[in-house]
N, C-alpha and C positions, 0 to 999 in steps of 0.2 A: 147796532151798538147803542147803548144808553148814553144820553148826553150828561156829562158832569162838567162843572166849570173848570177853567184852567187852574184856578187857585186850589180847588178841592182835589184835583188829580195830583198837583205838585205837592200838596201836603201829605199825600200817600206814597210819594216817590220811594222812600227807603223801604217801606213794606213791600211794594210791588217789585222792586228790584231784587230784594232778598228772595222772594218766592220764585222769581223768574230765572235766577242763576244758581240758586241753592248753595250760595257761598256766604258764610258768615265772615264778612270782611273785618268786623270788629276784633275778632280773635287775633288778627295780625298786627293790630295797633301796638306800637312800642313807645310812642312819644306823642308830643303834640302834633308833629308833622310826620314823624317816622313810622314806618311799618316794615314788617319782615317780608321783604319782597321775594327773596329766594324761597322761603317756606311757603308763601302763597303759591308760587309756581310748582314747587315739589309736591305739595299736598294733592294736586290733581291726579297724580299717579301716572302721568304721561312723560316717561323719559323718552330718549330718542328711539330706542328699540320699539317701545310700545306705539309711539306715534307713527313710525314707519309701517308697523304691522297693520294698524288701523287704516292708514291711507292706501295700503296695498289692496285691501278688500274692495275699495271703490275706484281703483285705477287712477289714484292721485299720486303724483310724484314720479320719480325715475325719469325725468325729462332730459333731453339731450343737452350737452354743453357743446356749443358750436363755435369754432374759430372763424372769425370774420376776416378772412385773409385779404379780400379786396379792399375793405374799409381800412384795415391796417396799412396796406400798401399806399392808400390815398393819404393817410395821416403822415406817413413817412415822407411824402413828396412836399409837405409843408413844414417838416420838422428840421431841426439842425442835424448835421451829419452824426450818425450813431444813435439818434433818438427815434422814438416811435415804438412803444411797447406793443406786444401782441394783444389784440382785443378779442375777447370771447364773449358769448352771450348764452345765458341759460334760457332755453326756449320753453317757457312756461305755457305757451299757447297749446302745447301738447296735452294739457290737463283737460278733464271732461268738459268744463264750461269755458275753457280757453284762456285762463289766467292763473297766476299763483294764488288767487283768492280761494281756489278749491282747497288748498292746504289749510287755510284759516277756517273754512267752513267744516272741514271733515271731522275735526275733533269735537266741535260744538254739536254737530248733528249726532255724532256717535254718543256723546255724553247725554244729550236729550233723550235718545232712544233707550240708552242703558238705564236712565232714571225714570222712565215711564211717562215722559211727556208725550202728548198726542200731536204736538206740532212745534214749530219754531217760528220766530219772528225776528226781523232786523230792520233797522232804519238805515238805509243806504241808497244812494242814487247811482252807484257805479257797479263795477264788476262783482263786488261782494254779494249783491242781491242775487245775481244769476248763479253764483257759486253755492249759496245757501239753498236756493231753490233746486239746483241740480242734485246736491247731496241729500236733501230732504226727499226728493223723488226716489232716489236709490234706497233710502231707509224706510219708505212707506209712511212718512210723516207729512202732515199738512204744513203749509208755509204761507206766511203773510210778509210782504215786503212793503215798507213805508218809504215813499220817495218824495223829495223836493224836486219837482219836475219842470215847473214853468213859472213865469212871472205873472204879474197881475193882469197883463194883456193877453194871457193865454199862450204866449210864445214858448215853445218847448225846446229845451236843449236837445239837439239831435243825438248826442251821445247817450243822454238819459232815456230818450225814446227808444234807442236801440236796446238798452238794458231792460226797459219795460217789456219789450217784445220777447227778449230772452227769458225773463222771469216767468212770463205767462206761458211760454212754450214748455217750460218745465213743470207747469201745473200750479204755479203759485198764484195767490191773489195779490194784486198790487194796488195799494192805496196811494194815489198821486195827489200831491199838495202843491200849492204855490209857495214861493220862498217866504220864510218868516218863522216865528217862534213856535208854530203849532206842530212842527215835526216831532219833537221829543214828547210833547203832550199826547199826540196821537199814538206814538209807540207805547207809552204808558197805558193808555186806554186799551189798546189791543192786548197787551200783556195781562192786564187785570181781568178783562172780560173773557179771554180765551184760556188763560192758565198756561200759555205756551212758554217754551224755553226761550230766553233772550240770547240769541246768537250774536251778541254784541261783538264789534270789532276789537273791543278792549278788554275782554276777559282773558284769563290765563290760557284757556283752551285755544283761543284764536292765535295768540302769539306763539304758543308752543307748536302749533301746526306749521308755522313758518320755519321753525328751527331745522326741519328736515331739508329745507331749501339750502340753507348755508352749509349744512352737513354734507349734502350731495355735491355741492360746488367744490368743497375741499377735497373730497375723496375722488371725484372725477378728474380734477386738475392733477392730483397725484398720479392717477392712473395714466392720464394722457401725456403729461409732461414731466412727471417725477418731482414736482414741487408744488407748494401751495401758492395761490395767487398773491402777487404783491399788493394789489389794490382790488377791492370789491366796491362797486358803486351801486347804491340803492336809491331808486326814486322815492322821495320822502314826502309824506302828507301827515297822516295821523300818528305815525311812528312805529306801527306794528311791523311793517315790512322790514325796516332797518333793524329793529330790535331783535326780531326772530332770526333774521339772517346772521347777524353778528353773534348771537348766542350759539347758533348751529355751527358756525365756523370755529368758535372756541372749543366746542365739544368734540370737534373732529381733529383738534390739535393745531388749527391755523391761527394761532394766537398773535402772530406778527403781521397778518394781513391787515392792511390799512382799510378801514371802513369809511367811505365817503357818502354823505347825503347829497342828493341833487334834487332841486325843485325848480319849477317854472316861476319866473319872477312875475307876480301879479300885484306888486306893491301899488297901493292907492285904490285898489278895488276891495269893497267890503263884501264878504261872502253872504251876509244876511241881508244885503241891500236889494230891494226889488229893482232899482235902477241898474245896479251893477251885475245882477245875476246872469244876464245873457251877454254881457260885454266881456266875458272871459271865454276863452276857447278850450279850456281844460276843466274837467269836473273834479280832478284829483291831481296829486303830485305837484301842487303849487303852494306858494308862500301863504296864501290865504288860510291854509290848514297847517302847513309845516312850521311856521313861526309860532303861532299860538300854542300848538301842541308840544313844541319843543320847550317853550318857556313856561308852560304850565300843563302837564299831561293830565292832571286830574279834573279837567273840564269835561271829561267823558261821561257816558251814560251809565257808568257803574261807579261805585264809591272809590275804588282804587284802580287806576289804569295799569294794565300789565305791559303796555307799550311805553317804554321810557327811553326815548331815542337819545337824549343827551348823555346817558350813561355809556353809550356805545359808539357814538360818532367821533371820528378823528378829524374830520373836516366837513364843512358844509358849503356847497356852492349853488349858485343859481344860473339858469340859462334863460333865453327868451323864447316866446311862443314861436316866432318865425324860425328860429334855429331848430326847434323840434320838428316843425313841418318839413323843413329842408332835410333833416336827417331821416325822417320817415321815407322820403322819396329816395334818398341815397341807399338806404337799407334794401328797399325793394329792387332798385335798378342795378345795384352792384352785387348784392348777395342773394337775390331772388327770394327774399323774405318780406312779405307784406304783413306788417304787424302794427298794432295800435299805438297810440301816442304816448301812453304812460311810460313804458319801458324805454322809449326813444328819448325821453328826457335824460335818463342816465347815459344813453348812448352818445348824446351830444357831449356830456361831461367826459365820458371815456375817450372820445376822439381828441379832445383838448388835452386831457391829463396824460394820455399816452405820449403826447409830444414832449412832456416834461421828463419822461422816463427813458431808460436805455432800451435798445431794440430787444435785448434778451429778457426783459421784464414782462410781466403779464398783468393785464387789467381785465376784470370780469364784470360785465353788466349782469346783474343777478336776476333779471326777469324780462320777458316779453309778454305781450297780451295779444289776443286775436283782434283783428280789425273787422269791420262790417260797415254797412251803409251809413249808420249814424256816427260811427267812430272814425270814418275816413276823413283825411284833411279837407277834402272838398266840401263836405257837409259843414264842418266847423267854419271854414273860411266863407262859405256862402252865408251862414248866419251872421258872421262878423260884418260882412258888407251890408246885410239887411239891417243891422243895428247902427249903421253909419260909421263903422270903423274903416279907416283907410288901410287897405292891404296892398303892399307894393314890394318890389325888389329894392335892395339897397344895403346899407350898413345896419346890422342888427342892434348896434349900440344906440340907434335912434328910436328903438322900440319904446312905445308909451302905452302900458296896459290900459285897455278901454278906449284908446284913441287911435292907435295905429299898430299894425303888425308888419314888421319888416323882415322879409325873407332874404337870406344872404344870396349874394351873387357868386361867391367863390368859397371853397372850404377853408381857406386861410382866414376868413372873417369869423369863424366860430370861436367862441371864447367862453370862459366861465368867470363869474364874479364871486369872490370869496366872502362869505358871511363872517363877521368878526365874532369868534367864539367867546371871547371875553364879554362882549356885549350880550350875547345870548345867555351866558351864565349869570350875569348881573340881573338880567330880566327875569330869569327863573327865580333867583333869590328874592327879588323885589316882589314877585307874585306870592312867594312862600310866606313872607312876613305879612303881606296884606291879608292872607287867609287866616292869620291868628286872631283869636278873640282879643279885644282891647285889654291891655294890661298883662297879657301872658308873655312869658319869655321862653326861650329855647333851652332844652337840656343838652347834656353831652351826647345823649343818644340821638337827638335831633341833629346836632352838628355833624355827627358821624354820618348820618343818613344823607344830609345835604352835600357832604363831601363826596359820597358815592354817586349821588345824582349828577353832580356837576364835574366830577373827575378832577377836582382840585383838592388841596390840603385843607384840613379843618382850620388851620391858621388863616389861610387865604379866605375861606368862607367867612370867618369871623371878621376879618378886615373889611370885606365888602358889606357885610351886614351893619357894621359900625358906621360906614360911610352913608349907607342908605337911611339909617335911622338917626344919624347924628349923635349916637350914644357911644359910650365906652362900656365894655362888658363888665 
């Protein structure tokens, strides 16, 4: 690869991105902030039927919906009489590369092949890289994955090392970087010099691929129990998982199913910090991604992010690292399912929220992922100890990200912390007005868009904007 300066590559960002996804985002602009989100999604040509048909050709989807009877029974032992909803999990480990990310990758790779690209590229340190590599192998396309893999001391996150191995096993080239601003720079260089398709996590293809997950959950629940789920819980990071699942549920008719976002609390740790990089035990599904992307989704590597989680979430909760490790062991020992940590974030939330609901109600955890040497709790906890983090049993409320991981001693200690949705909405609107050029004001179209984004009335949007700016409209 030829060397170009950071500034030179960033100046070419718009041009490189346009060539790498072949979407003219400008045509969807309707205001200073507003854009026609639904037309952006529809113009891809991938409705549910088309997405299902594409995924069928590469053995993606149609994964089992499994009732966790033993974990449900355990939840009822710590619930009030008559409480303790049935808990189900969508076992996405059954996909080709072992996670729901195959759904995200399938449409992107199909689109790249259809448009004549010779290869695909993506910047990701998690399951998505393996999914893109797997789907590219099936399509006969080349693949490059760019990873943030280690800190400046060369210490590698074991889960990321596991993903490197998986990507290379599928025939992909992996470019491994230390934590820092060069990740996006390197992706742009790769896209410019190879002419590959950008299989970004945030294109419409990626999010539409997950709609089949929500759609299947609704139909399988109808088939198994004759009802739609009362609650569906999605592990939340960049927003695509929750967005696609919620859209799929709605398209199947499950419009009253409550959609809850769940993230691991890593407050106080900065994801771009060399010091903090290996002091977290989770590479995704945590607040280091979920809070920033909820409050400003267009921080993505494409001009308009198709993952817009705030539009779809009814509730947002956090859990601790120790609780997820504890639940990972419970799932293996009680249900015979050894699965990776990301889906178990939602399972902790499901265990707690089931206790709020009646026994006849249903909670669905919408994904699991495969586990492996680097994704196993022991690997993560060994790294934590290596980094000087105190790992012990006790009350998980004493957890301090980057300092100690407290693993519960009893299932009654599991809990969720509710994120203030009004605070999240205000943060989104604060970021929205910050993005405006100085002196520009919002139109009626913009206000309507912001109301859709935050799921509040235009009047309430205007009230918050007035408070934030100290102005009257």
